[in-house]
N, C-alpha and C positions, 0 to 999 in steps of 0.2 A: 195568757201564760207566759211566763219570762223564759227567754231562750239564752241557752248557753253555747259560747263561741268552742267549738270542739277544732282539736287538729289531731288529724292522724292519717296513715298513710295508706290510700285505697290505689289499687292496681299500680302501687308502685311510684304512685305521685302523692306528695304530702297535699293536703288539702285542710282548709281551715272555712268550716260552717256552723252555722247554729242550729242547734235542735232545741227543743223542748225537753225538760227533764223526764217526761213520760213518752218520749217516742222512742219507736224501737228502731235498731240499726233497720231494719227493712223499711221503714218510713225514711230515715234519713238517705239510705241509699237510692231509693225510689225515686222520690219526692224532693229529698234537698239536693240529689247528686242526679239526680237524673238517669241513672244507673237501673234501666228496667228489665235488666235480662234476669235477676233474683226476683223470682216468682211468687204472687203471695198466693197462698193454698188455703191452708186451715186457719193460720192464726193461733195455733194451739201446740206446734212443735211437732206434729206426727205424721206428717204429709212428706215435708224432707223438700218441697218445691223452693223453698227459701233458702238455703244450704249456702255457706260461704264459709271462707277458710279467715280464721281469727287466730294471727299468728301462726298459722302452719295448719291450725288444727280447725275439721268441722264445726259448725256452730249452725244453730237456727236461729236466722237473723230476724224471726216474729218473737223471740222468747228473749234476745239480748238487748239491753238498753244502749240508745247511742252513746250516751255519757259513759256507759262504762268502756266502752271502744276508745277514748280517748287516748292518744301516743301510742296505738297499737296497730297492727299490720292487718288491713283488711284486703281480701282477693276475692273479687265476684267472676264470675264465668266473663265478664267483659275482659278482666284482665288476664285469666287464663287461658281466651279463645287463640290466641296468637303462640301458644306454646308447642312443642312438638306432641308432648303428652295429650293433647286436646285435639291436635291434627289427627293423630292415629285413630282417635277413639269416634272423632267424625267421620274420619272414611270408613272405619268397621263397622257403625250404626247404618250410616246410608248404604253399605255393601253388603249388608246383611238384613235391611229391612228392621232394624231393630226400634226405630222409632215410629210411631203414629202418628199423635197431636203435637208431640214436643214439648210439652207442657212441663215436664217431670225435667225433662232432658238436662237443664242446666245443673241443678242440684246433684242428678245422676252424675256427670261429668267431673262437678268440683270435689264429691264424694270418692269418685277413682283415681281422680289427679293426686288425690292426698293419699290413695292407698299406693300409688305409683311411686311418690315421693319417699315415702316412709320404707316401702321393701322390694326388695330387689327382684326378687322369685314370686310369680304371683300364680295361684291356684285358681281352678274355678270355686273352688269354696271360700277365697278369699276376696273374690269379687263379688260371691252373695252376701257374703257378710258385709261388705263395704257399702254395698246398696239396700241393704234392709232396712235402713229408717228411710228409705225413699219410696212412695207408693205412686206406682203406675196405673192409672185406671182403664188404659187401653190395652195393654199386653199381657201375656202368661210370662214375662221376662225371658222366658227361654232366650230368645233371638239376642236381646241384651246383653245377657251374661255369657253367649257365646260370642258375641262380636266384641266384647270388651277384654274378655280372657284371651282370646287372639290377639288385641291390638295391645294389651299390656305384656303379654310374655313373649312378643315379639313373632307369634305365629299367625298364619292365616285361618279364619274360623274355619276351614275344612279340614285344619289339624297339619297342614304342610309347614 
């Protein structure tokens, strides 16, 4: 199959790489650019494990064709992991035991970072809505929501 040279900004770096017309953004990121933090889950856009930011908006990388992302800005968990927002979330998740296997965590963190960038004041309901498209098969979400709400609102999980 014919490959197309794509140019896009990924995690702040301009990259040129080839992709087939049928390659999803998930295939392109994981196989072409070796950015494996974005997880492959259901391949149907349901689980949220492959959530990335495309021009600042959450997108399911398994549903987006790589060729449709030419000249766009893509952020993956590798790109946002060094941000203050990600650090706050990581510390809160660890402190509250909000992560079990961790498979869903990259997609959840991406969704929450987009929420934080979009909205100054964040409530528990905002967090629930932001991660509603991210399936966690290990938890009941309670600790995840508490930790994220605390981290993103600037409070400790115990309400202080």
